[in-house]
N, C-alpha and C positions, 0 to 999 in steps of 0.2 A: 068485110070484117068491120067488126065494131070500132068506132071511131076513138074510143076511150082504151083502145088496146093496140093500134096500129104502130104506133111508135115503141112498142115494147120490144125489147131486145133481152135476150140471155146468153151471156157468155160463158161458156164453160171452160174451166180453167183459172186458176188463179195465181200463177207464176207471173214473171214480168211480161211475156206476149199477153196473157189474158188481161192483167191490169192495166197495162198501157192502151191496150185495146178498148177497153172499158171505157177509161178515162176521155179518149178521144170520141167516143160514141156518145158518152153522156154530157160532155161539154160542147158535142154539136146538136143537143136537145131533145137526144133519144133517152128513154125511160130505161134504165139499164140495171140487170141484177147480174151479180157473178156468182156463179156456183163453182165452188172450189173443195175438192176433197179434204185436203190439209189446209192448216192456218197458212197465210202467205209466209210466216217465218220457217214454216217446214217443208216448202216445196224446193223441187231442183234448184230453183233460181236464186234462193237464199244460200246455197253452197256456192255460187259461181264466184270466181277470182275477178271476174267483169271488168276486165280492160277492154275499151273498144277496140275491135281489129277483127275484121271478116275471117273467122277461122272455123273449119269443119263446116261449111254451108254450102250448099249449090241451089242455082246454078250463079257463076261468080259474077255474070255481069248485072244480073237483078241486085244480087245481094250487095254490091258496091253501092248501087242506086240506094237501096234502103238505108246501107249503113251511112251514107253521106248525109240523107236528110235526118237521121238520127244523130248524126254529130252536131248538125246546127240546134236542134234541141238541148243535146248535153252541154253544150258552151254556153247557152243561156241559162242553164240550170248549174252549172260552176260557177255562176255568180253569188249562189247562195249554197254553198257545201255543207254547212252545218246544218241546214233543212233539208237539202235534196240528197245528199249524200254523194255528189258528184263533185269531182276535182278534176282538175287538169294537171298530170305530173308528168314530168319528163324522164324518158327511160330510153332503153337501147332494143330494137325488134331483131334479135340475131338471124343469121343465115338468110336475111333479106337484103336484095339490093335496090339502088334509087331507081334504076330504070323501069323495074316492073312494078314498083309502086306509083311512079310518074304517071304511069299509063292511066291511072283511074284516080289518083290523088295529088296531081300536081296543082299547088296553089291553094290546098284546103286543109293540109296538115300542117299544123304550128310547128315550128323550128325545125322541120324534116330536112336533114343532112346525113353524109355519111358518117358513121360514127369513127371516132379516133382510137388509135390502139390502145390508148390508155383507158379509153372508156368501154373497150369490148375487144376481148384478146382473141376472139373468132376469127376465121377467114373475111367475113363480111357481117357488117350490121347497119340499121339505120337508127340516128336520135330521132326524136319525135315527141312531142308533146301532147298527149291524148288523154281523153276521158278515163278516168277510174274511178269505178262506183261502188261505195260501200252499201251493199245489198240490205245489211242489217239496218240501215236507215232509210235507202230509197223505197224498198219495197212496203214499209209503214207509211212513208210519204205519198207514195201512189194511191194507198187505200184511203188516207185522209183526203187526197184530193177527189177521190172518187166520191166520198160521202159528202164534200162541200159541193159537188156537182148533182147531190141527189140520188146517187146509186147505191145499191144495196149489196152486201157481200154476204154471201150465205155459205155456210160450212155444210156440205151434203154429199155423199157418194152416188154418182150417177153409174147407172149400168149399161146405159143406151142413150143416144142423144134423143131419142123421141122422146125421153121423158120431159124435156125442155118445152114447156107450153106457151110459147111465144111466137109472133109472126115471123120473127126473124132470130135465129139461133148462130152464135159464133162459135165455132170450134177451134179451143186454143189449148188443147189438152196436152201437147207435146208427146210424150211416150205412150200416153194413155189413149193415144189416137189408134194405137196398134189393135187394141180390143174394140174399141168404142165405135170404129167407123164401119168394119175394123180393116186396118191397112197394114199388112204384114211386112211392107217394106220399111216402116219404120222400125229402127233398131237401138240399141243402147251402146253407145261408147261410155265406159267407165271412166270417170275422172276421181283421182284421189289427191287431197289437199293436207298439208300439215299446218297449223296456225302457230306462230311462236311469238315472243316478245321480239320487239323490234329494236336491234341494237343501233339505232340512229341512221337507218339506210333510208335517205330521202327519195331515191329513184328507183324504177321498175325495171326489169329485164326479161327477157324470153329467150331462150336458146336451146339448141338442139345439140347433142355431142356427136362423136364420130360414129357411135353406133345406134344412133338415131333416139338416144333418151331424150325425154323432154326435161327443160328445167325452167320455172319460172318464178319470179320473186315480185311480190306485189305490195307496196307499203300501205296499208289503210290505217285511219286512226286508230292508236292504241295496239297495234299488232301488225304482224308480218304474215302473209299468205304464200306459201310455198308449194309449188306445183312440180310436176304432175304426172297424170298417166293419161293414155289413150288406148285402153284395152277395148278391141272391138267385140260387141255380142258378149259382153258380162254382165250379169245381173245383179251381183252380189251388190250391197251396199253396207257392208261390214269393213272398216279399214284394216288394212294387212298390215303387221307390224314391220314385216321385212322391206315392204313397198315404201312405207313411211321413212325407214332410215335410209332407203336407196335416194328419195327425194330429197332429204334434207344433205345427203352426200353431195349431190350433184349441184344443188344450190350452193352449198358451203364452196365447191369448186368455183364459182363464179363470184362468190362475196365472202372470203372466209371468216368473217366476223358472225356467220351465220351458225358454224359449227357450234358454239358455246350457248347458242340462245335458248331459254327454256321453253318447252314446247307447252301450248295452252289449249291445241284441242286438235282433233283428227276428223275431215270430214270426206264425204264421199257423195258424188252426185253422177246422174246417168245422163248424158246428154241424148236428145233425141234427135238422131241422126236419120237422115233420108236421102235417097238419090237427088232429090229437088225439093226445095220448099213447096208446100201444097198451098197456094193463096189463091183460091178460086171460090166462086160461088155455084150453088148447086140448088135447082128448084126441086121441092119435096112433092111426092104425089098428092098431098093436100093442099099444095099452093103455098106453101111456107118456105121461107129463103134460110138455107142453110150455108154459112161463108165458113170455109177452112182456113186457118191460119196455123199451120204447125208444121213442125220438121227442121226447125232452125238449128240444128246440130250445137255447135259450142259458140255460137254469135247471137244467141237469143237477145240478150242486151245490146249488142251492136246494132242490130236492126230493127230493135223494137217499135220505135217510133214511125219509120219508116213504112214497116208492115201494116202497121195499127191504122195508118192514114189510108191506105190502100185497102184493108179490110173493112175501114168503114164506109169507103165510097162504095163497095161491092154490096153493103148491107143496106144501103138506100134504095127502097123498092122503086122510088121514083125516077132512079136513074138509069132503069131498064123497060 
């Protein structure tokens, strides 16, 4: 292998998983190019409500380890929220009890306690202070951090991973892995959001009603993100007005002042769900290394840094 190219890595995928993985690689001394079909502001990650919490991701034990490592990073980034987009915000995780959370997060989640009836009217809930990430700030910040590390982001459509002409290729294509790998086990779980003006709500809340309907309220700078849905194997990215009305209605049941809030935007994202995250190394027939890092479901932001560090280790030829 040419000594001038042995440290080259192409990361395919420009969402939060791809950008974070590329940052870890580039800051570790690798020469990195990121290939992304869409500008980072138009990836699935840009739609995320982005509360740190392991949601719709398997296997749980590994996901919690990646999540806790990522929590370390987000707590540091929250010291500069206006730059990184990461803030530590208090709120209630409904239908979750302290016993199940203590099994993996004891001593790590700030302010973790049982919510009072005044804070949450549901049967059980947890009060916690968690990272809430404004993706409209965080994704451009990741791109700028990449540039500072000497990496390059290129917008290009990839029809096959074999197109990536580097000794090491890292596949962070999310739902795109269904066709590119191909991996039919990756499937979409559709999430729809409504963005409204914030009627001075400072805390977040996540809840499920008796019928299983999901509701969440995430306060971001200048707006409130309301959700949501979890529709299995639905590919449509067009907002459904009836679904939007139902989202606002469920959220207003939790916070009545939402009912009169002015709607700013409607968003849809397709979570790349898989029976288990694929984070592994594959040796290609020509001797090159392919690292897979996809299938993070609804927890890409939550596990991004933990998975990025593990993927960077797998991408190091000297480690094998």
